[in-house]
C-alpha positions as CSV (number, residue, x, y, z in Angstrom):
1,M,156.6,76.3,52.3
2,T,153.6,75.3,50.2
3,Y,151.4,78.0,48.8
4,S,148.0,78.2,47.1
5,C,146.0,81.1,45.7
6,R,142.3,81.9,45.6
7,T,139.9,84.7,45.3
8,A,139.3,86.6,48.5
9,R,136.1,86.0,50.5
10,K,134.2,88.3,52.8
11,S,135.6,86.2,55.7
12,D,139.1,87.4,54.8
13,L,138.4,91.0,55.5
14,A,140.3,91.3,58.8
15,D,143.3,89.6,57.3
16,L,143.2,91.8,54.3
17,V,143.1,95.0,56.3
18,R,145.8,93.7,58.6
19,L,148.0,93.3,55.5
20,L,147.3,96.8,54.2
21,A,148.1,98.3,57.6
22,D,151.3,96.3,58.2
23,D,153.9,98.9,57.2
24,D,154.8,102.6,57.7
25,L,152.6,103.7,54.8
26,G,149.7,101.5,55.7
27,R,149.7,102.5,59.3
28,S,149.3,106.1,58.3
29,R,146.2,105.5,56.1
30,E,144.4,102.4,57.3
31,K,142.2,102.0,60.4
32,L,142.8,98.7,62.0
33,T,140.2,98.7,64.7
34,D,137.8,96.2,66.1
35,P,135.3,96.3,64.7
36,L,136.6,97.5,61.3
37,P,135.1,100.6,59.8
38,A,132.1,99.6,57.7
39,P,133.5,101.0,54.4
40,Y,136.0,98.2,54.3
41,A,133.3,95.6,54.2
42,D,131.4,97.7,51.6
43,A,134.4,97.9,49.4
44,L,135.2,94.2,49.6
45,S,131.5,93.4,48.7
46,E,131.7,95.7,45.7
47,I,135.0,94.1,44.6
48,I,133.7,90.6,45.0
49,G,130.6,91.4,42.9
50,S,132.3,93.6,40.3
51,G,133.3,91.1,37.6
52,F,136.3,93.2,36.6
53,T,138.4,93.4,39.8
54,Q,139.3,90.8,42.4
55,I,141.5,90.4,45.4
56,I,143.7,87.3,45.2
57,V,145.1,85.9,48.4
58,V,148.0,83.5,48.8
59,E,147.8,81.1,51.6
60,S,150.1,78.7,53.4
61,N,148.4,76.0,55.6
62,G,145.2,78.0,55.7
63,V,146.9,81.2,56.8
64,V,146.6,84.3,54.6
65,A,150.2,85.1,53.7
66,G,149.5,88.0,51.2
67,S,147.1,89.6,48.8
68,L,147.0,91.5,45.5
69,Q,144.1,93.4,43.9
70,L,143.9,92.6,40.2
71,T,141.7,94.9,38.0
72,M,141.3,94.1,34.3
73,I,140.0,96.8,32.0
74,P,139.3,97.2,28.3
75,H,141.6,99.7,26.7
76,L,141.7,101.4,23.3
77,S,145.5,101.6,23.2
78,Y,147.5,98.7,21.8
79,V,144.7,98.0,19.3
80,G,142.0,97.5,22.0
81,Q,144.1,95.3,24.2
82,R,142.9,94.5,27.7
83,R,145.1,95.8,30.5
84,A,145.6,94.5,34.0
85,I,146.4,96.6,37.0
86,F,148.1,95.3,40.1
87,E,147.4,97.2,43.3
88,S,147.7,96.9,47.0
89,V,150.2,94.0,46.8
90,H,151.2,93.0,50.4
91,V,152.9,90.0,52.0
92,A,152.8,89.5,55.8
93,P,156.3,90.0,57.3
94,E,156.6,86.3,58.4
95,F,156.2,85.3,54.7
96,Q,158.4,87.8,53.1
97,N,161.5,86.5,51.5
98,R,159.9,83.0,51.5
99,S,158.5,83.0,48.0
100,A,154.9,83.9,48.9
101,G,155.0,87.1,46.9
102,T,156.6,85.4,43.9
103,F,153.9,82.7,44.0
104,L,151.1,85.3,44.3
105,V,152.4,87.5,41.5
106,R,153.0,84.6,39.1
107,Y,149.5,83.4,39.8
108,A,148.0,86.8,39.2
109,I,150.1,87.1,35.9
110,D,148.6,83.8,34.8
111,V,145.0,85.0,35.6
112,A,145.6,88.3,33.7
113,R,147.1,86.5,30.7
114,S,144.3,83.9,30.6
115,S,141.8,86.7,30.7
116,G,143.2,88.3,27.6
117,C,145.3,91.0,29.1
118,G,148.3,92.1,27.0
119,Q,150.1,94.0,29.7
120,I,150.1,94.6,33.4
121,V,150.7,98.1,35.0
122,L,151.4,98.9,38.6
123,T,152.6,101.7,40.7
124,S,154.8,101.5,43.8
125,S,155.6,104.2,46.3
126,N,159.0,105.8,45.8
127,S,159.8,104.8,49.4
128,R,159.5,101.1,48.7
129,A,163.0,100.2,47.5
130,D,162.6,96.5,48.4
131,A,159.4,96.3,46.5
132,H,161.1,97.9,43.4
133,R,163.8,95.3,43.5
134,F,161.1,92.6,43.7
135,W,159.2,93.9,40.8
136,K,162.4,94.1,38.7
137,R,163.2,90.5,39.6
138,M,159.6,89.6,38.4
139,G,160.4,91.2,35.0
140,F,158.6,94.5,35.4
141,I,160.3,97.6,34.0
142,A,160.2,101.1,35.5
143,S,159.1,102.7,32.2
144,H,156.8,105.5,33.4
145,V,156.4,108.1,36.1
146,G,153.3,107.6,38.3
147,M,151.4,110.5,39.8
148,K,148.5,110.7,42.3
149,L,145.8,113.2,43.2
150,H,144.0,112.6,46.5
151,L,140.4,113.8,46.3
152,T,139.5,113.4,49.9
């Protein structure tokens, strides 16, 4: 398969939410309805206009195969080095184990590096054993313990 990556557009919203909702964890926290709840469009508009975060999509023949949210932030640690955060990385089931995720992550790594980021951090749910194997194959190291506090 041939892949390409680009920044998400507002017209990608339904595909993006479908990716987020397409597993056990996502089904329990996303609302895949028609029409989609307005906060999804609001969030995507804010992301597109932010200047420090973006959603990257990987496509094959015009079909959205996966997505990744990339946020780049200034940081004092490591002598003021910029840091990238990968979040909400999802690949549609029909594209899993077909290099779409690898292509997407390599592209996002290149974007982070060319934007002056010195490291990339991410978290992954403890239940995602396959994802953990993927991240290790991509060179990521499980060096920290992640924690979360839900405010709503």
